[in-house]
C-alpha positions in Angstrom: -158.4 -140.5 86.8 -158.5 -142.2 90.1 -161.5 -143.3 91.9 -162.8 -141.7 95.0 -162.8 -144.5 97.3 -161.1 -144.8 100.8 -157.7 -146.4 100.7 -157.4 -148.8 103.8 -154.5 -151.3 103.9 -155.6 -155.0 103.6 -154.3 -156.3 107.0 -154.8 -159.5 108.9 -155.7 -157.8 112.1 -158.9 -156.6 110.4 -160.1 -160.2 110.3 -159.9 -160.7 114.0 -161.3 -157.5 114.8 -164.3 -158.4 112.6 -164.7 -161.8 114.0 -164.6 -160.5 117.6 -167.0 -157.7 117.0 -169.6 -159.6 114.8 -169.2 -163.2 115.8 -167.8 -162.8 119.3 -170.0 -165.6 120.7 -169.2 -168.2 118.0 -167.3 -171.1 119.4 -163.7 -172.2 118.8 -163.3 -175.8 120.1 -160.0 -177.3 120.8 -158.8 -180.7 121.8 -155.6 -179.6 123.5 -152.3 -181.7 123.6 -153.0 -181.8 127.3 -155.9 -184.0 126.5 -159.0 -182.1 127.5 -161.3 -180.2 125.4 -161.6 -176.3 125.8 -164.3 -174.0 124.6 -163.5 -170.6 123.6 -164.9 -168.0 121.1 -163.9 -165.4 118.6 -164.1 -162.8 121.1 -161.7 -164.6 123.3 -159.3 -165.5 120.7 -159.3 -161.8 119.7 -158.4 -160.9 123.2 -155.6 -163.3 123.7 -154.3 -162.1 120.1 -153.9 -158.8 121.5 -152.2 -160.3 124.7 -149.7 -162.0 122.3 -149.0 -158.7 120.5 -148.4 -157.0 123.7 -145.9 -159.7 125.0 -144.0 -159.7 121.6 -143.8 -155.8 122.1 -142.7 -156.0 125.6 -139.9 -158.6 124.3 -138.7 -156.2 121.7 -140.0 -157.7 118.8 -140.1 -155.4 115.8 -142.0 -155.3 112.5 -140.5 -158.1 110.1 -139.1 -160.3 112.9 -139.9 -163.8 112.6 -141.7 -165.8 115.3 -141.9 -169.6 115.0 -144.4 -172.1 116.1 -144.2 -175.9 116.6 -147.7 -176.5 117.4 -150.8 -178.5 116.7 -154.3 -177.0 115.6 -155.6 -175.2 118.7 -157.1 -171.8 119.9 -153.6 -170.9 121.3 -152.1 -171.5 117.8 -155.1 -169.5 116.4 -154.2 -166.5 118.6 -150.6 -166.7 117.5 -151.8 -166.4 113.9 -153.5 -163.1 114.3 -151.3 -161.7 117.1 -148.0 -162.2 115.5 -149.0 -161.0 112.0 -151.2 -158.4 113.4 -148.5 -156.8 115.3 -146.4 -156.5 112.1 -144.1 -159.4 112.9 -144.0 -162.7 110.7 -145.6 -165.8 111.8 -143.3 -169.0 110.8 -145.2 -172.2 111.3 -142.6 -174.9 111.4 -143.7 -178.6 110.3 -142.8 -180.9 113.1 -142.9 -183.8 110.7 -139.8 -182.7 108.7 -136.5 -184.4 109.7 -134.9 -182.9 112.8 -132.0 -181.5 110.8 -134.4 -179.8 108.4 -136.3 -178.2 111.4 -133.0 -176.8 112.8 -132.1 -175.6 109.3 -135.3 -173.7 108.6 -135.6 -172.0 112.2 -131.9 -170.7 111.6 -132.6 -169.7 108.0 -135.7 -167.7 109.0 -133.6 -166.2 112.0 -136.7 -166.8 114.4 -136.3 -164.8 117.7 -138.9 -166.8 119.7 -140.2 -170.4 119.3 -143.6 -171.2 120.8 -144.3 -175.0 121.1 -146.7 -177.5 122.3 -145.9 -179.8 125.1 -145.6 -182.9 122.9 -142.8 -181.4 121.1 -140.7 -180.7 124.2 -138.1 -183.7 123.6 -137.8 -182.4 119.9 -137.1 -178.9 121.1 -134.8 -180.1 124.0 -132.7 -181.9 121.2 -132.5 -179.1 118.7 -132.2 -176.2 121.3 -128.4 -176.0 121.3 -128.4 -175.7 117.4 -130.9 -172.9 117.2 -128.6 -169.8 117.0 -131.3 -167.0 116.6 -133.9 -168.2 119.2 -133.9 -166.0 122.3 -136.9 -167.6 124.1 -138.8 -170.8 124.2 -142.5 -170.5 125.1 -144.3 -173.7 125.9 -147.9 -173.3 125.1 -149.4 -174.6 128.3 -150.2 -173.7 131.9 -147.8 -173.8 134.7 -149.3 -177.4 135.9 -148.4 -178.9 132.6 -145.0 -177.4 132.0 -142.6 -180.3 130.9 -139.0 -180.7 131.6 -137.1 -179.3 128.7 -133.2 -180.0 129.4 -130.8 -178.0 127.2 -132.7 -174.7 127.7 -131.6 -172.1 130.2 -134.2 -171.5 132.9 -134.5 -167.8 131.9 -135.2 -168.7 128.3 -137.9 -171.2 129.0 -141.1 -169.6 129.5 -144.7 -170.7 130.2 -147.5 -169.5 127.9 -150.0 -168.6 130.7 -147.3 -166.4 132.3 -145.8 -164.9 129.3 -149.0 -164.2 127.4 -151.7 -164.5 130.1 -150.5 -161.4 132.3 -150.6 -159.0 129.4 -153.4 -156.5 128.7 -156.3 -157.5 126.3 -156.1 -154.1 124.8 -153.7 -153.4 121.9 -153.9 -150.9 119.1 -153.1 -152.8 115.8 -150.6 -150.9 113.8 -151.1 -149.9 110.3 -148.4 -150.4 107.7 -148.1 -151.2 104.0 -150.5 -154.1 103.1 -147.5 -155.8 101.0 -145.6 -156.2 104.4 -144.6 -160.1 105.0 -147.2 -161.6 107.2 -146.3 -165.3 107.6 -143.7 -167.8 106.4 -144.0 -171.6 105.6 -141.1 -173.7 104.3 -142.0 -176.1 101.6 -140.4 -179.7 101.4 -141.6 -180.2 97.8 -138.3 -178.7 96.3 -135.0 -180.1 95.8 -132.2 -179.7 98.3 -133.2 -177.7 101.7 -136.6 -176.8 102.3 -137.3 -173.2 100.8 -139.3 -170.4 102.5 -142.5 -169.0 101.0 -143.2 -165.6 102.3 -146.9 -164.4 102.3 -148.0 -160.8 102.5 -151.0 -159.2 104.2 -152.3 -158.2 100.7 -151.8 -161.7 99.3 -153.4 -163.4 102.4 -156.4 -161.1 102.4 -157.1 -161.7 98.8 -156.9 -165.5 99.1 -159.1 -165.3 102.1 -161.8 -163.4 100.2 -161.9 -165.8 97.4 -161.5 -168.9 99.5 -165.0 -168.3 101.3 -166.7 -168.0 97.9 -169.7 -170.3 97.0 -167.8 -171.8 94.2 -164.6 -172.1 96.3 -164.9 -173.5 99.9 -168.3 -172.2 100.6 -167.7 -171.2 104.1 -170.1 -169.0 105.8 -171.3 -168.1 109.5 -173.2 -171.5 109.7 -170.1 -173.6 108.9 -168.9 -175.8 111.6 -165.4 -176.7 110.2 -163.3 -179.7 111.7 -159.9 -178.4 110.6 -157.8 -181.5 110.3 -155.2 -180.0 108.0 -152.5 -178.8 110.1 -151.9 -175.1 110.9 -148.3 -175.7 110.3 -149.1 -176.8 106.7 -149.6 -173.9 104.1 -151.5 -172.0 106.8 -154.0 -174.6 107.1 -155.1 -174.0 103.5 -156.1 -170.4 104.8 -159.0 -171.6 106.7 -158.2 -169.8 110.0 -158.2 -166.6 108.1 -161.4 -167.5 106.2 -163.3 -168.7 109.3 -162.6 -165.3 110.9 -163.8 -163.4 107.9 -167.2 -165.0 108.0 -167.5 -165.9 111.7 -167.5 -169.8 111.3 -167.1 -172.1 114.1 -163.8 -173.9 114.4 -163.2 -177.4 115.8 -159.5 -177.9 116.3 -158.5 -181.5 117.0 -154.8 -181.0 118.2 -152.5 -184.1 117.9 -155.5 -186.4 118.3 -156.2 -187.5 114.7 -157.0 -191.0 115.2 -160.3 -192.2 113.6 -162.1 -192.5 117.0 -161.1 -189.0 117.9 -162.2 -187.4 114.8 -165.5 -189.3 114.7 -166.2 -188.1 118.5 -165.5 -184.4 117.6 -167.7 -184.6 114.5 -170.5 -186.2 116.6 -170.3 -183.9 119.6 -169.7 -180.5 117.9 -172.2 -181.0 115.0 -169.5 -180.7 112.3 -171.0 -179.9 108.9 -167.8 -179.3 106.8 -164.4 -180.8 107.3 -160.8 -180.3 105.7 -158.0 -182.8 105.6 -155.8 -185.1 103.6 -157.1 -188.5 102.4 -155.0 -190.4 104.9 -156.9 -189.0 107.8 -160.2 -189.8 106.3 -158.9 -193.5 105.6 -158.3 -193.7 109.4 -162.0 -192.5 110.1 -163.2 -195.1 107.6 -161.2 -197.9 109.2 -162.6 -196.9 112.7 -166.2 -196.9 111.3 -165.7 -200.3 109.7 -164.7 -201.6 113.3 -167.9 -200.1 114.4 -170.7 -201.1 112.1 -173.4 -200.0 114.5 -172.4 -196.3 113.8 -174.5 -194.6 111.2 -172.3 -191.6 109.8 -175.4 -190.0 108.3 -176.4 -188.9 111.8 -173.2 -186.7 111.9 -174.8 -184.2 109.3 -171.6 -183.8 107.4 -172.2 -181.7 104.2 -168.7 -181.2 102.7 -165.6 -183.2 103.1 -162.8 -181.0 101.8 -159.6 -182.9 100.7 -156.1 -182.0 99.3 -152.4 -182.8 99.3 -153.0 -186.0 97.5 -155.4 -187.2 94.7 -159.1 -188.0 95.7 -159.9 -191.6 95.1 -163.0 -192.7 93.6 -163.7 -195.0 96.5 -163.7 -191.9 98.9 -165.9 -190.1 96.9 -168.7 -192.9 96.9 -168.2 -193.7 100.4 -168.7 -190.1 101.6 -171.8 -189.9 99.5 -173.3 -193.3 100.3 -172.4 -193.5 104.1 -172.3 -189.7 105.0 -174.7 -188.2 102.5 -171.7 -185.7 102.0 -169.9 -184.4 99.0 -166.3 -185.0 98.8 -164.6 -182.1 97.3 -161.0 -181.8 96.4 -158.7 -178.9 95.5 -155.2 -178.4 94.2 -152.5 -175.9 95.1 -149.1 -175.7 96.7 -147.3 -173.9 99.7 -146.2 -171.3 96.8 -149.9 -170.6 96.0 -151.1 -169.8 99.4 -152.5 -172.7 98.6 -155.6 -172.6 96.5 -155.6 -172.5 92.9 -158.4 -174.9 91.7 -161.5 -176.1 93.5 -163.3 -179.4 92.2 -166.9 -178.1 92.0 -169.5 -179.4 89.6 -171.1 -177.0 87.2 -175.0 -176.5 86.9 -175.0 -178.3 83.7 -173.6 -181.4 85.3 -176.5 -182.0 87.4 -178.3 -184.0 84.6 -175.5 -186.3 84.5 -175.5 -189.9 86.1 -173.6 -190.2 89.5 -170.8 -192.2 87.5 -170.4 -189.3 85.1 -170.5 -186.7 87.9 -167.7 -188.8 89.6 -165.5 -188.8 86.6 -165.5 -184.9 86.8 -165.1 -184.9 90.4 -161.9 -187.0 90.1 -160.3 -183.9 88.4 -158.6 -181.6 90.8 -161.0 -178.8 89.7 -161.5 -175.5 87.9 -159.3 -172.4 88.3 -160.7 -170.0 91.0 -161.0 -166.1 90.1 -157.6 -164.5 90.7 -155.4 -167.4 89.6 -154.2 -167.8 85.9 -153.3 -171.2 84.7 -151.3 -172.5 81.6 -150.0 -175.8 80.7 -146.8 -176.0 78.5 -144.6 -178.5 76.5 -141.1 -179.1 77.1 -140.2 -176.0 74.9 -142.4 -173.7 77.0 -145.1 -173.6 74.3 -148.8 -173.3 75.6 -150.9 -176.4 75.1 -154.5 -176.4 74.2 -157.4 -176.8 76.9 -158.8 -180.0 75.2 -158.5 -182.4 78.2 -156.0 -184.5 76.2 -152.8 -182.5 75.9 -150.8 -182.6 79.0 -147.8 -180.5 80.1 -146.3 -178.8 83.2 -148.6 -176.5 85.1 -147.6 -172.8 85.4 -149.6 -170.2 87.6 -149.9 -166.5 88.1 -151.9 -164.4 90.5 -151.8 -161.9 93.5 -151.4 -164.8 96.1 -148.8 -166.8 94.1 -145.1 -166.8 95.0 -142.7 -164.8 93.0 -139.7 -166.4 94.6 -138.3 -168.0 97.7 -137.1 -166.2 100.9 -133.7 -164.8 100.7 -133.5 -165.7 97.1 -133.1 -169.4 97.4 -133.5 -171.2 94.1 -132.9 -168.1 92.0 -135.4 -166.5 89.7 -138.4 -168.7 89.2 -140.8 -166.8 87.1 -140.9 -167.1 83.2 -141.1 -164.0 80.9 -145.0 -163.7 81.5 -144.5 -163.9 85.4 -145.8 -167.4 85.7 -144.5 -169.8 88.4 -143.7 -173.3 87.8 -145.4 -175.9 89.8 -143.7 -179.0 88.8 -147.0 -180.7 88.2 -148.1 -182.3 84.8 -151.8 -181.9 83.9 -154.4 -181.7 81.4 -157.1 -178.9 81.3 -160.4 -179.6 79.5 -162.5 -177.0 77.7 -164.5 -176.3 80.8 -161.2 -175.4 82.7 -161.1 -178.5 84.8 -157.5 -179.3 85.6 -156.6 -183.0 86.0 -153.1 -184.0 87.5 -151.3 -186.5 85.4 -148.2 -186.7 87.7 -145.5 -184.7 89.2 -143.0 -184.1 86.4 -140.4 -186.2 88.2 -143.0 -189.0 88.8 -144.6 -189.6 85.5 -143.7 -193.0 83.9 -142.3 -193.1 80.5 -143.0 -196.6 78.9 -142.2 -197.1 75.1 -142.1 -193.5 74.3 -145.7 -193.2 76.0 -146.7 -191.6 79.4 -148.3 -193.6 82.1 -150.2 -191.7 85.0 -149.3 -193.0 88.4 -152.1 -191.0 89.8 -154.7 -192.7 87.5 -153.2 -196.0 88.4 -153.3 -195.3 92.1 -156.9 -194.1 91.9 -157.9 -197.3 90.0 -156.2 -199.5 92.5 -157.8 -197.9 95.6 -161.2 -198.8 94.1 -160.6 -202.4 94.9 -162.4 -203.2 98.0 -159.4 -204.9 99.7 -156.9 -202.0 99.0 -156.4 -199.2 101.6 -153.7 -197.2 100.0 -151.6 -197.7 96.8 -148.5 -196.1 95.1 -147.3 -196.7 91.6 -143.6 -196.0 90.5 -141.6 -196.6 87.4 -138.8 -199.3 87.5 -136.2 -199.9 84.7 -137.2 -202.2 81.8 -134.8 -203.3 79.1 -137.3 -202.9 76.3 -139.8 -200.3 77.4 -137.5 -198.1 79.4 -139.8 -198.0 82.5 -142.8 -199.9 83.4 -145.3 -199.4 86.4 -144.7 -201.3 89.8 -147.7 -201.1 92.0 -147.3 -201.1 95.9 -150.4 -202.0 97.7 -151.5 -201.5 101.6 -154.3 -203.9 102.3 -157.4 -203.0 104.5 -157.3 -204.5 108.0 -158.7 -207.9 107.8 -158.7 -208.1 104.1 -156.7 -210.3 101.6 -156.0 -210.1 98.0 -153.6 -211.7 95.6 -151.5 -210.2 92.7 -153.5 -211.9 90.1 -156.8 -210.5 91.8 -155.6 -206.9 91.8 -154.3 -207.2 88.3 -157.7 -208.7 87.1 -159.6 -205.8 88.7 -157.5 -203.3 87.1 -157.9 -204.7 83.7 -161.5 -203.5 83.6 -160.3 -200.0 84.8 -157.3 -198.9 82.8 -155.8 -199.4 79.3 -154.0 -202.7 79.0 -150.7 -201.3 78.4 -151.0 -199.4 81.6 -151.3 -202.4 83.7 -148.7 -202.7 86.2 -146.0 -205.3 85.5 -146.0 -206.4 89.1 -147.8 -205.9 92.5 -146.0 -205.8 95.8 -148.0 -205.9 99.2 -146.3 -203.7 101.8 -147.4 -203.0 105.5 -147.1 -199.1 105.1 -146.0 -196.6 102.5 -143.5 -194.0 103.4 -145.2 -190.1 103.4 -143.6 -186.9 103.2 -144.0 -184.3 106.1 -147.2 -183.1 104.4 -148.9 -186.6 103.9 -147.8 -187.3 100.2 -146.5 -190.7 99.4 -142.8 -190.4 99.3 -142.1 -191.5 95.7 -138.3 -190.7 95.9 -137.9 -193.2 98.8 -139.8 -195.9 96.8 -137.8 -195.4 93.8 -134.7 -196.0 95.7 -136.0 -199.0 97.6 -137.4 -200.8 94.5 -134.6 -199.6 91.8 -133.4 -203.1 91.5 -136.8 -204.9 91.6 -136.9 -207.6 89.1 -140.2 -207.7 87.0 -141.7 -211.0 86.1 -140.6 -212.3 82.9 -137.6 -209.9 82.8 -134.2 -211.7 82.5 -131.5 -210.4 84.6 
């Protein structure tokens, strides 16, 4: 027997219609690439999204056609999020931090018909345009006054946003179609070989959105003023543009201006109470505040500092609490998981714990959210217990988890139970808190035992002189591998190898202590802000550890 409920498709267009109708006056604040701050609203974004849909229809874009963006966080990009997907086309957000060869590859692989781009990317687009076989039009996301010179693109193919979009009607009847239809496409650089496409559906996005706003997830509501630092070209900005529309939250979009001063000024001027970004951005904010001790961050009113993309260091948890009066909260997921899988929230029973005990729980990536199933398995695929000790590769299953990659790249990915492999190694404790041990390819094997590079890095960043740290395994004639610690010092700070090792001796097991410490000016990062361990292993594969004869 079936229920007697209306069967309406779950479509992304319903989000922007809701935001426009019920939260139309709520502000969307954008610091544009042109330099100025523009104030818009959900009603205006809704109107522009319909202009986008009309422009695509006039151009001859059909359902399922891919439309690419090379753009920062702004109200224009937000309108594309809803206008492209709402019209039935597929929104393909391109990560500009990839290598140019990779960008050309994924645009061609996706067969994008139109490329929208911000003025800051004009030189990149000019260079790539001759290689982009499928792109029929290049739309610069600006007005006529700020149109850049883009050599290599024919005049009839180079269009101005204000002229291509702005002349269209703000009326558009959103089409209805199967909710399982593709809505957006993101390529992940976390796989071997060429980047692979993750193709989201309207249904998966809507279900992810409903869960992301929950109190025990991101706790987003109409009173939220969210500084969205995580890029809109990275895993759909963790789904926040959709979640914000669903509840009518205020969005503050920083564009390309991610330095500490710019982030602070936006937080102060707009009354930001929630933020989302990778730890490296918060480190830049901390550096700016260190240079301006007259600033009291408590005055900002920040409530939640959301982090992801890299493990949350203890020093960052403590600083947000001490200096901002805010809770640093991390989550874990991947492009292939839309991305939310687990969120690091404390349980009611933890309220009676000391701050240090709470912090140890907060260092874990978090508990699974409803809709996502987790398991950890050994090398033979056997499930491991949730005892907080056994660790194995994490596999996930759920309605917003990828079943495979676009165009079948990478072959079949699911196991017999329908779980997707993440490549991350973790423990899960009896309360369901997942704690990453390492990427499967990064874990260090020393004398038959495993050393967690993540735990060592977190411990090292607790030293007051350390700004950033990375740990890799280097060959050892007796122990197979031993940890090498690479350290970036804070501006104006100094430390010696011995001081760092003495500090770590009180934080980690003795046999985990790195065999050497190397001080570097900077660490290489991936296009999504993670430390590039592959490059570090290449650079230091011949590093001679102290006490090891050649």
